[in-house]
Structures are given as C-alpha cells and as structure tokens.
C-alpha positions as CSV (number, residue, x, y, z in Angstrom):
1,M,0.0,0.0,-0.1
2,A,1.5,3.3,-1.0
3,P,1.8,6.1,1.7
4,R,-0.6,8.9,1.7
5,A,0.2,11.8,0.2
6,E,0.2,14.8,2.8
7,P,-1.5,18.0,1.7
8,P,0.9,20.8,0.6
9,L,1.7,23.2,3.6
10,T,0.1,26.5,2.8
11,G,0.6,30.0,4.2
12,P,-1.9,32.3,5.8
13,V,-4.5,33.6,3.6
14,T,-3.5,36.6,1.4
15,L,-5.4,39.6,0.1
16,G,-5.7,38.2,-3.0
17,D,-7.2,34.8,-1.7
18,L,-9.9,37.1,-0.1
19,T,-10.4,39.0,-3.5
20,R,-10.9,35.9,-5.3
21,E,-13.2,34.3,-3.0
22,G,-15.2,37.4,-2.7
23,K,-14.7,37.9,1.3
24,L,-14.1,41.3,3.1
25,L,-11.3,42.0,5.2
26,W,-12.5,42.5,8.8
27,C,-10.4,45.1,10.8
28,W,-10.9,45.6,14.5
29,C,-8.9,48.5,16.7
30,A,-8.0,47.1,19.8
31,D,-7.5,50.4,21.1
32,C,-11.2,51.6,20.7
33,G,-13.0,48.6,19.7
34,R,-14.4,49.9,16.3
35,E,-14.6,47.2,13.6
36,R,-15.1,47.5,10.2
37,D,-15.1,45.3,7.0
38,I,-13.3,46.5,3.7
39,D,-13.0,45.3,0.0
40,P,-9.4,43.8,0.0
41,A,-9.0,44.8,-3.6
42,T,-8.8,48.5,-2.3
43,V,-5.9,47.9,0.3
44,P,-2.7,49.1,-1.2
45,L,-1.0,46.4,-0.8
46,P,0.3,43.4,-3.0
47,A,-2.2,40.8,-3.4
48,S,0.3,38.2,-1.9
49,F,0.3,40.1,1.3
50,P,-0.7,38.2,4.3
51,V,-4.1,39.2,5.6
52,P,-2.8,38.6,9.5
53,E,-0.1,41.3,8.6
54,V,-2.2,43.7,6.7
55,G,-3.2,45.3,10.6
56,S,0.6,46.2,11.2
57,R,0.1,49.0,8.3
58,M,-3.2,50.4,9.3
59,V,-4.1,53.0,11.5
60,C,-7.7,53.3,13.3
61,S,-9.8,56.0,11.5
62,T,-11.5,56.7,14.7
63,C,-8.8,56.8,17.3
64,G,-5.7,57.0,15.4
65,G,-4.4,53.7,17.3
66,R,-1.8,51.5,15.6
67,K,-3.0,48.0,17.2
68,V,-5.3,47.0,14.1
69,R,-6.0,43.4,13.9
70,T,-7.2,42.0,10.7
71,A,-8.6,38.6,9.8
72,P,-11.1,37.0,6.8
73,E,-14.7,38.5,7.2
74,L,-16.3,36.8,10.3
75,Y,-19.6,36.8,9.0
76,P,-21.0,36.2,5.4
77,G,-21.3,39.7,4.2
78,G,-19.4,41.3,6.8
79,I,-20.3,42.7,10.4
80,E,-22.5,45.3,9.0
81,A,-24.8,42.3,7.5
82,Q,-24.5,40.7,10.7
83,R,-25.8,43.4,12.5
84,A,-28.6,44.3,10.2
85,R,-30.0,40.6,10.9
86,F,-30.1,41.3,14.8
87,R,-31.9,44.6,14.1
88,K,-34.9,42.9,12.5
C-alpha cells in the first residue's frame, strides 16, 4: 500500500485569496474597539500580502490607534450584514 500524500503546506490567507473568494477584510482596533469590513482589493498592498499582517500597516480612522487586527470576514457579508440581521 502506498503512503498517503500529505496536503501541501500553505501559508496564511492573502489579500488576493480574499479578493478571489469575494470575501471582505475584517479590521478591529484593539484601542477603541471599532470594527469594520473593507474590500481587500482597495488595500494598497500586494495581493500576496498575508491578511494577519495587514493590520500592522493600518491606523484606526476613529482613534488613530495602530493596534489594528485583521482577519478574513467573520460573518457572510461582513459585520454590518450581521448587525442588520439582529436589528430585524
């Protein structure tokens, strides 16, 4: 019996991955708590840039904090769509 092939190791999700999958980039400020989803195609970084590192290049538009965390969207359609579901 032949050994099972291991799946290739992949790195973190990139901005290009989010764009291809039609997902948003979730951003959260650890200083003031503001969160927002943005279109990853509008981020002025290469498509190969890892999503977890994007926050280190951002500044919060509310408080000016630099402790911004980034991840793929947490909810389908983004945080605003999730909030709208609860407002009904």
